[in-house]
Backbone as a printed PyTorch tensor [residue, N CA C, xyz], in Angstrom:
tensor([[[ 65.3970, 145.5270,  93.4160],
         [ 66.7060, 145.4240,  92.7750],
         [ 67.0380, 146.7380,  92.0690]],

        [[ 68.2660, 147.1670,  92.2220],
         [ 68.6940, 148.4200,  91.5770],
         [ 68.9450, 148.2540,  90.1040]],

        [[ 68.9220, 149.3880,  89.3960],
         [ 69.1940, 149.3240,  87.9350],
         [ 70.6040, 148.7970,  87.6950]],

        [[ 71.5720, 149.1950,  88.4690],
         [ 72.9030, 148.6790,  88.2930],
         [ 73.0060, 147.1710,  88.5980]],

        [[ 72.2390, 146.7130,  89.6400],
         [ 72.2060, 145.3110,  89.9270],
         [ 71.6170, 144.5140,  88.7480]],

        [[ 70.5180, 145.0190,  88.1590],
         [ 69.8890, 144.3840,  87.0320],
         [ 70.8580, 144.2620,  85.8570]],

        [[ 71.6220, 145.3930,  85.6450],
         [ 72.5930, 145.3580,  84.5650],
         [ 73.7060, 144.3510,  84.7830]],

        [[ 74.2110, 144.2940,  85.9910],
         [ 75.2860, 143.3410,  86.3550],
         [ 74.8280, 141.9230,  86.1660]],

        [[ 73.5820, 141.6350,  86.6330],
         [ 73.0750, 140.2740,  86.4350],
         [ 72.8970, 139.9310,  84.9730]],

        [[ 72.3870, 140.9100,  84.1920],
         [ 72.2170, 140.6700,  82.7490],
         [ 73.5650, 140.3380,  82.1000]],

        [[ 74.5760, 141.1140,  82.4920],
         [ 75.9570, 140.8270,  81.9230],
         [ 76.4100, 139.4600,  82.3540]],

        [[ 76.2890, 139.1300,  83.6420],
         [ 76.7720, 137.8360,  84.1260],
         [ 75.9670, 136.6860,  83.4660]],

        [[ 74.6880, 136.8740,  83.2680],
         [ 73.8740, 135.7980,  82.6250],
         [ 74.2970, 135.6150,  81.1910]],

        [[ 74.7800, 136.6740,  80.5090],
         [ 75.2410, 136.5470,  79.1500],
         [ 76.4960, 135.7030,  79.0490]],

        [[ 77.1810, 135.5320,  80.1500],
         [ 78.3560, 134.6520,  80.2410],
         [ 78.0700, 133.1660,  80.4680]],

        [[ 76.8200, 132.8700,  80.9170],
         [ 76.4330, 131.5210,  81.2960],
         [ 76.6910, 130.5890,  80.0790]],

        [[ 77.3380, 129.4370,  80.3710],
         [ 77.7030, 128.5160,  79.3170],
         [ 79.1470, 128.6360,  78.8530]],

        [[ 79.7890, 129.7510,  79.1750],
         [ 81.1670, 129.9060,  78.7950],
         [ 81.9840, 128.7940,  79.4940]],

        [[ 82.8200, 128.0960,  78.7720],
         [ 83.6000, 126.9850,  79.3880],
         [ 84.5430, 127.5560,  80.4450]],

        [[ 84.8460, 126.7210,  81.4600],
         [ 85.8120, 127.0550,  82.4650],
         [ 87.1710, 126.9950,  81.8550]],

        [[ 87.9570, 128.0640,  81.9810],
         [ 89.3660, 128.1130,  81.6060],
         [ 90.1030, 128.8870,  82.6210]],

        [[ 91.1140, 128.2460,  83.2540],
         [ 91.9020, 128.9420,  84.2480],
         [ 92.5220, 130.1770,  83.6160]],

        [[ 92.4250, 131.3040,  84.2590],
         [ 92.9550, 132.6250,  83.8390],
         [ 92.2050, 133.1810,  82.6190]],

        [[ 91.1860, 132.5260,  82.1040],
         [ 90.4480, 133.0430,  81.0090],
         [ 89.5280, 134.1830,  81.3940]],

        [[ 89.2290, 135.0810,  80.4410],
         [ 88.3410, 136.1980,  80.6830],
         [ 87.6270, 136.6480,  79.4130]],

        [[ 87.2020, 135.6550,  78.6200],
         [ 86.6260, 135.9340,  77.3300],
         [ 85.2660, 135.1960,  77.2480]],

        [[ 84.1850, 136.0130,  77.1520],
         [ 82.8420, 135.4600,  77.0790],
         [ 82.7240, 134.5180,  75.9040]],

        [[ 82.1380, 133.3200,  76.1430],
         [ 81.9100, 132.3400,  75.0980],
         [ 83.1200, 131.4790,  74.7460]],

        [[ 84.3370, 131.9470,  75.1870],
         [ 85.5820, 131.1990,  74.8920],
         [ 86.0710, 130.4630,  76.1150]],

        [[ 86.1980, 131.2000,  77.1990],
         [ 86.6380, 130.5880,  78.4490],
         [ 86.9180, 131.5850,  79.5140]],

        [[ 86.5730, 131.2230,  80.7530],
         [ 86.8690, 132.0980,  81.8820],
         [ 86.8990, 131.3010,  83.1570]],

        [[ 87.4950, 131.8830,  84.1780],
         [ 87.4160, 131.4130,  85.5330],
         [ 86.5990, 132.4630,  86.2960]],

        [[ 86.5200, 132.2510,  87.6280],
         [ 85.6760, 133.2040,  88.3940],
         [ 86.2440, 134.6460,  88.3680]],

        [[ 87.4930, 134.8010,  88.3560],
         [ 88.1150, 136.1360,  88.2960],
         [ 87.8880, 136.7080,  86.8680]],

        [[ 87.9020, 135.8730,  85.8760],
         [ 87.6440, 136.3370,  84.5230],
         [ 86.2470, 136.8030,  84.3250]],

        [[ 85.2910, 136.1880,  85.0000],
         [ 83.8850, 136.6340,  84.9910],
         [ 83.8180, 138.0540,  85.5840]],

        [[ 84.3910, 138.2390,  86.7120],
         [ 84.3690, 139.5750,  87.3590],
         [ 85.0370, 140.6260,  86.4870]],

        [[ 86.1570, 140.2400,  85.8660],
         [ 86.8410, 141.1600,  84.9750],
         [ 85.9810, 141.5320,  83.7740]],

        [[ 85.3140, 140.5360,  83.2350],
         [ 84.4550, 140.7470,  82.0780],
         [ 83.2990, 141.6760,  82.3830]],

        [[ 82.6410, 141.4620,  83.5560],
         [ 81.6000, 142.3790,  83.9680],
         [ 82.1560, 143.8130,  84.1380]],

        [[ 83.3070, 143.9160,  84.7730],
         [ 83.8890, 145.2270,  85.0030],
         [ 84.1540, 145.9490,  83.6590]],

        [[ 84.7110, 145.1820,  82.7110],
         [ 85.0120, 145.7630,  81.3860],
         [ 83.6960, 146.3070,  80.7280]],

        [[ 82.6180, 145.5130,  80.8520],
         [ 81.3600, 146.0120,  80.2410],
         [ 80.7570, 147.2100,  80.9690]],

        [[ 80.9370, 147.2560,  82.2420],
         [ 80.4470, 148.3830,  83.0410],
         [ 81.2410, 149.6700,  82.8570]],

        [[ 82.5780, 149.5080,  82.8600],
         [ 83.4710, 150.6690,  82.9450],
         [ 84.4220, 150.8840,  81.7520]],

        [[ 84.4160, 149.9720,  80.8810],
         [ 85.1990, 150.1740,  79.6150],
         [ 86.6490, 149.6620,  79.6410]],

        [[ 87.1170, 149.1170,  80.7440],
         [ 88.5230, 148.6740,  80.7660],
         [ 88.6900, 147.7310,  81.9510]],

        [[ 89.9230, 147.2310,  82.0520],
         [ 90.2510, 146.3610,  83.1910],
         [ 90.3520, 147.1650,  84.4600]],

        [[ 90.0120, 146.5980,  85.5970],
         [ 90.1350, 147.2980,  86.8770],
         [ 91.5790, 147.6230,  87.2280]],

        [[ 92.4530, 146.7170,  86.9920],
         [ 93.8800, 146.8400,  87.1890],
         [ 94.5610, 145.6500,  86.5360]],

        [[ 95.8690, 145.7480,  86.2820],
         [ 96.5610, 144.6060,  85.6450],
         [ 96.4180, 143.3720,  86.5660]],

        [[ 96.1950, 142.2220,  85.9270],
         [ 96.1030, 140.9690,  86.6630],
         [ 97.2990, 140.1140,  86.3210]],

        [[ 98.1690, 139.8900,  87.3020],
         [ 99.3240, 139.0190,  86.9840],
         [ 98.9300, 137.6010,  86.7990]],

        [[ 99.7420, 136.8270,  86.1130],
         [ 99.4780, 135.4110,  85.9300],
         [ 99.4150, 134.7580,  87.2950]],

        [[ 98.5490, 133.7370,  87.4010],
         [ 98.3680, 133.0620,  88.6820],
         [ 98.2150, 131.5640,  88.3960]],

        [[ 98.8640, 130.7640,  89.2280],
         [ 98.7180, 129.3050,  89.1430],
         [ 97.4000, 128.8810,  89.7660]],

        [[ 96.9910, 127.6420,  89.4780],
         [ 95.7240, 127.1180,  90.0170],
         [ 95.7800, 127.1290,  91.5660]],

        [[ 96.9460, 126.9550,  92.1450],
         [ 97.0680, 126.8960,  93.6150],
         [ 97.5680, 128.1980,  94.2390]],

        [[ 97.3420, 129.3030,  93.5180],
         [ 97.8700, 130.6120,  93.9500],
         [ 97.5010, 130.9560,  95.3930]],

        [[ 96.2790, 130.6870,  95.8110],
         [ 95.8330, 131.0690,  97.1140],
         [ 96.5280, 130.2610,  98.1940]],

        [[ 96.7960, 129.0210,  97.9310],
         [ 97.4760, 128.1600,  98.9020],
         [ 98.9720, 128.4450,  99.0570]],

        [[ 99.5770, 128.8270,  97.9280],
         [101.0530, 129.0160,  97.9530],
         [101.4850, 130.3630,  98.4590]],

        [[100.7360, 131.4360,  98.1440],
         [101.1830, 132.7670,  98.4290],
         [101.1390, 133.2150,  99.8520]],

        [[100.1850, 132.7340, 100.6070],
         [100.0250, 133.2000, 102.0080],
         [ 99.3200, 134.5370, 102.0820]],

        [[ 99.1450, 135.2480, 101.0040],
         [ 98.4350, 136.5200, 100.9670],
         [ 96.9700, 136.2960, 100.5330]],

        [[ 96.1300, 137.1320, 101.0120],
         [ 94.6960, 137.0610, 100.6420],
         [ 94.4660, 138.0360,  99.4690]],

        [[ 95.1090, 137.7590,  98.3270],
         [ 95.1670, 138.7230,  97.1930],
         [ 93.7390, 138.9680,  96.6250]],

        [[ 92.8800, 138.0180,  96.5410],
         [ 91.5370, 138.2690,  95.9940],
         [ 90.7720, 139.1760,  96.9470]],

        [[ 90.8340, 138.9240,  98.2250],
         [ 90.1600, 139.7960,  99.2300],
         [ 90.7280, 141.2080,  99.1990]],

        [[ 92.0450, 141.3310,  99.1010],
         [ 92.6920, 142.6140,  99.0510],
         [ 92.2490, 143.3920,  97.8300]],

        [[ 92.1810, 142.7320,  96.6690],
         [ 91.7330, 143.3890,  95.4690],
         [ 90.2550, 143.8300,  95.5240]],

        [[ 89.4260, 142.9970,  96.1220],
         [ 88.0110, 143.3870,  96.2940],
         [ 87.8890, 144.5580,  97.2000]],

        [[ 88.6770, 144.6170,  98.2640],
         [ 88.6130, 145.7580,  99.1550],
         [ 89.0950, 147.0560,  98.5250]],

        [[ 90.0560, 146.9260,  97.6000],
         [ 90.5300, 148.1030,  96.8590],
         [ 89.5510, 148.6190,  95.8710]],

        [[ 88.9030, 147.7060,  95.1280],
         [ 88.1540, 148.0900,  93.9500],
         [ 86.6260, 148.1520,  94.1370]],

        [[ 86.1200, 147.4740,  95.1250],
         [ 84.6800, 147.3780,  95.3720],
         [ 84.2790, 148.0530,  96.6950]],

        [[ 83.0240, 148.1930,  96.8710],
         [ 82.4560, 148.7350,  98.1300],
         [ 82.1850, 147.5960,  99.0460]],

        [[ 82.9010, 147.4730, 100.1930],
         [ 82.6740, 146.3610, 101.1120],
         [ 81.3190, 146.4850, 101.7970]],

        [[ 80.6370, 145.3800, 101.9100],
         [ 79.3270, 145.3520, 102.6500],
         [ 79.5590, 144.4400, 103.8800]],

        [[ 78.5650, 144.3690, 104.6630],
         [ 78.6880, 143.5180, 105.8700],
         [ 78.6090, 142.0700, 105.5160]],

        [[ 77.4760, 141.4670, 105.7020],
         [ 77.2830, 140.0330, 105.5000],
         [ 76.3330, 139.8250, 104.3520]],

        [[ 76.0510, 138.5880, 104.0180],
         [ 75.1710, 138.2560, 102.9030],
         [ 73.8110, 139.0030, 102.9820]],

        [[ 73.2610, 139.1070, 104.1730],
         [ 71.9590, 139.7970, 104.2980],
         [ 72.0320, 141.2910, 103.9160]],

        [[ 73.2400, 141.8430, 103.8040],
         [ 73.3910, 143.2260, 103.3490],
         [ 73.5200, 143.2840, 101.8560]],

        [[ 73.6420, 142.1300, 101.1940],
         [ 73.8580, 142.1050,  99.7230],
         [ 72.5330, 142.2720,  98.9850]],

        [[ 72.7040, 142.7020,  97.7540],
         [ 71.6450, 142.8260,  96.7910],
         [ 72.0140, 142.1020,  95.5230]],

        [[ 70.9900, 141.7330,  94.7080],
         [ 71.3680, 141.1410,  93.3740],
         [ 72.3040, 142.0100,  92.6210]],

        [[ 73.3540, 141.3740,  92.0920],
         [ 74.3980, 142.1100,  91.3330],
         [ 75.6540, 142.2940,  92.1510]],

        [[ 75.6080, 141.9630,  93.4540],
         [ 76.8000, 142.1200,  94.2790],
         [ 77.7740, 140.9720,  94.1270]],

        [[ 79.0230, 141.2020,  94.3770],
         [ 80.1070, 140.2480,  94.3370],
         [ 80.2060, 139.4750,  95.6340]],

        [[ 80.3040, 138.1460,  95.5010],
         [ 80.4990, 137.2550,  96.6340],
         [ 81.9290, 136.6770,  96.5410]],

        [[ 82.6690, 136.6700,  97.6440],
         [ 83.9540, 135.9730,  97.6930],
         [ 83.7990, 134.7730,  98.6670]],

        [[ 84.4790, 133.7100,  98.3430],
         [ 84.3500, 132.4870,  99.0960],
         [ 85.7430, 131.9860,  99.5220]],

        [[ 85.8340, 131.3980, 100.7450],
         [ 86.9950, 130.7050, 101.2090],
         [ 86.6200, 129.2410, 101.3120]],

        [[ 87.5220, 128.3740, 100.8870],
         [ 87.2190, 126.9330, 101.0210],
         [ 87.2660, 126.5030, 102.4750]],

        [[ 88.2160, 127.0950, 103.2810],
         [ 88.3000, 126.8300, 104.6950],
         [ 88.5640, 128.1920, 105.3940]],

        [[ 88.1670, 128.2620, 106.6490],
         [ 88.3130, 129.5540, 107.3580],
         [ 89.7840, 130.0380, 107.4510]],

        [[ 90.7580, 129.1190, 107.4730],
         [ 92.1530, 129.4680, 107.5560],
         [ 92.8700, 129.6920, 106.2160]],

        [[ 92.0760, 129.7190, 105.1220],
         [ 92.6290, 129.8910, 103.7570],
         [ 92.2630, 131.2320, 103.1990]],

        [[ 92.9760, 131.6370, 102.2140],
         [ 92.6950, 132.8820, 101.5030],
         [ 91.4130, 132.6890, 100.7110]],

        [[ 90.6960, 133.7930, 100.4530],
         [ 89.5320, 133.6980,  99.5470],
         [ 90.0150, 133.2580,  98.1570]],

        [[ 89.2860, 132.3590,  97.5380],
         [ 89.7780, 131.8020,  96.2730],
         [ 88.6560, 131.7100,  95.1900]],

        [[ 87.4840, 132.0440,  95.4540],
         [ 86.3910, 131.8980,  94.5120],
         [ 85.5110, 133.1270,  94.5580]],

        [[ 84.8740, 133.4810,  93.4150],
         [ 84.0120, 134.6240,  93.3390],
         [ 82.7660, 134.2800,  92.5750]],

        [[ 81.6890, 134.9750,  92.8590],
         [ 80.4770, 134.8080,  92.1360],
         [ 79.6630, 136.0700,  92.2460]],

        [[ 78.5710, 136.1170,  91.4850],
         [ 77.6680, 137.2530,  91.4480],
         [ 76.3020, 136.8570,  92.0530]],

        [[ 75.8810, 137.5610,  93.0810],
         [ 74.6390, 137.2700,  93.7230],
         [ 73.4900, 137.5670,  92.7490]],

        [[ 72.5590, 136.6040,  92.5820],
         [ 71.4340, 136.8120,  91.6860],
         [ 70.1420, 137.0940,  92.4800]],

        [[ 70.0630, 136.4950,  93.6210],
         [ 68.9130, 136.6270,  94.4720],
         [ 69.2560, 136.0960,  95.8350]],

        [[ 68.2890, 135.9350,  96.7110],
         [ 68.5990, 135.4750,  98.0410],
         [ 69.1800, 134.0310,  98.0610]],

        [[ 68.9400, 133.2530,  97.0390],
         [ 69.3940, 131.8720,  97.0960],
         [ 70.0420, 131.3790,  95.8210]],

        [[ 70.5650, 132.3100,  94.9680],
         [ 71.2300, 131.8800,  93.7580],
         [ 72.4260, 132.8280,  93.4450]],

        [[ 73.3750, 132.2600,  92.7830],
         [ 74.5380, 133.0640,  92.3330],
         [ 75.0910, 132.4990,  91.0320]],

        [[ 75.7930, 133.3390,  90.2850],
         [ 76.4420, 132.9300,  89.0330],
         [ 77.9400, 132.8950,  89.2780]],

        [[ 78.5840, 131.8300,  88.7760],
         [ 79.9940, 131.6850,  88.9400],
         [ 80.5710, 130.7040,  87.9260]],

        [[ 81.8810, 130.7720,  87.7880],
         [ 82.5810, 129.8310,  86.8750],
         [ 82.8860, 128.5970,  87.6490]],

        [[ 82.3750, 127.4870,  87.1800],
         [ 82.4660, 126.2120,  87.8790],
         [ 83.6110, 125.3980,  87.2570]],

        [[ 84.6530, 125.1740,  88.0440],
         [ 85.8170, 124.4180,  87.5050],
         [ 85.4170, 123.0510,  86.9170]],

        [[ 86.0320, 122.7580,  85.7960],
         [ 85.7860, 121.4990,  85.0510],
         [ 84.3590, 121.4150,  84.4780]],

        [[ 83.7910, 122.6340,  84.3240],
         [ 82.4240, 122.6770,  83.7180],
         [ 82.2820, 123.9820,  82.9120]],

        [[ 81.3330, 124.8160,  83.2710],
         [ 81.1230, 126.0430,  82.5790],
         [ 80.5450, 127.0700,  83.5320]],

        [[ 80.4830, 128.2790,  83.0900],
         [ 79.8320, 129.3150,  83.8770],
         [ 78.3790, 128.9660,  84.0900]],

        [[ 77.8880, 129.0190,  85.2620],
         [ 76.5620, 128.5070,  85.6070],
         [ 75.9060, 129.3270,  86.7650]],

        [[ 74.6430, 129.1410,  86.8440],
         [ 73.8680, 129.6490,  87.9770],
         [ 73.7120, 128.4760,  88.9910]],

        [[ 74.0260, 128.7410,  90.2400],
         [ 73.9200, 127.6890,  91.2300],
         [ 73.0640, 128.1710,  92.4160]],

        [[ 72.5260, 127.1940,  93.1330],
         [ 71.8050, 127.4470,  94.3430],
         [ 72.7740, 127.7960,  95.4500]],

        [[ 72.4790, 128.7930,  96.2220],
         [ 73.3400, 129.1800,  97.3320],
         [ 72.9460, 128.3620,  98.5720]],

        [[ 73.2910, 127.0720,  98.4860],
         [ 72.9310, 126.1190,  99.5460],
         [ 73.7850, 126.4240, 100.7760]],

        [[ 73.4260, 125.8360, 101.9360],
         [ 74.1910, 126.1060, 103.1760],
         [ 75.6970, 125.8730, 103.0090]],

        [[ 76.1000, 124.8800, 102.2790],
         [ 77.5670, 124.6270, 102.1450],
         [ 78.2660, 125.8110, 101.4680]],

        [[ 77.6130, 126.4230, 100.4580],
         [ 78.1850, 127.6520,  99.8400],
         [ 78.0640, 128.7930, 100.8180]],

        [[ 76.9690, 128.9600, 101.4630],
         [ 76.8180, 130.1260, 102.3720],
         [ 77.8660, 130.1110, 103.4600]],

        [[ 78.2510, 128.9670, 104.0040],
         [ 79.2600, 128.8550, 105.0500],
         [ 80.6150, 129.3240, 104.5540]],

        [[ 80.8410, 129.2570, 103.2480],
         [ 82.1140, 129.6120, 102.6830],
         [ 82.2390, 131.0960, 102.3060]],

        [[ 81.1680, 131.8710, 102.3910],
         [ 81.2110, 133.3100, 102.0170],
         [ 82.1480, 134.0530, 102.9380]],

        [[ 83.1490, 134.7080, 102.3250],
         [ 84.1380, 135.4390, 103.0250],
         [ 83.9520, 136.9620, 102.9650]],

        [[ 83.1610, 137.3780, 101.9580],
         [ 82.9320, 138.8270, 101.8170],
         [ 81.8370, 139.0940, 100.7920]],

        [[ 81.1430, 140.1980, 100.9590],
         [ 80.1370, 140.6410, 100.0340],
         [ 80.5090, 142.0940,  99.6730]],

        [[ 80.5280, 142.3470,  98.3350],
         [ 81.0090, 143.6640,  97.8370],
         [ 80.0460, 144.1660,  96.7580]],

        [[ 79.9700, 145.4600,  96.6780],
         [ 79.1410, 146.1230,  95.6470],
         [ 80.0990, 146.7090,  94.6030]],

        [[ 79.7170, 146.6130,  93.3430],
         [ 80.4620, 147.2780,  92.2620],
         [ 80.3760, 148.7760,  92.5180]],

        [[ 81.4280, 149.5500,  92.2980],
         [ 81.3550, 150.9600,  92.5730],
         [ 80.4400, 151.7300,  91.6120]],

        [[ 79.9600, 152.8550,  92.0210],
         [ 79.0560, 153.6330,  91.2040],
         [ 79.7960, 154.0780,  89.8760]],

        [[ 81.0890, 154.3410,  90.0300],
         [ 81.8680, 154.6820,  88.8870],
         [ 83.3180, 154.1920,  89.1240]],

        [[ 84.0020, 153.8510,  88.0540],
         [ 85.3680, 153.3780,  88.2360],
         [ 86.3560, 154.5050,  88.0390]]])
């Protein structure tokens, strides 16, 4: 594991237990999956990656655009597939192949990731086959923002 991967995981783990809150991005208060990624980015680079417009809970279904994937491609280093990932990398998920990416998490190891779990809290989960099938992209945080 790289030093930056260790740091990213440590930051993500410090968010575990934060309640799920749609559009939230505050450790210990509330966050969603995008809020977790924003919080990690702030700790790594000192500010927001870019302005985040308000978004409804069904934003991915209504817009027709793959906004989360587009943002990841702009801001992160795209990798191939999960086997190219390392601990600390960003995972994006699609609920169905024909839908926009709508969920994000941080890879912790070959079989675990950290993410904001709707109607619960930020948690570490097993990357079971059902989650693996939904992976839409693997990205690395940039060396510098």
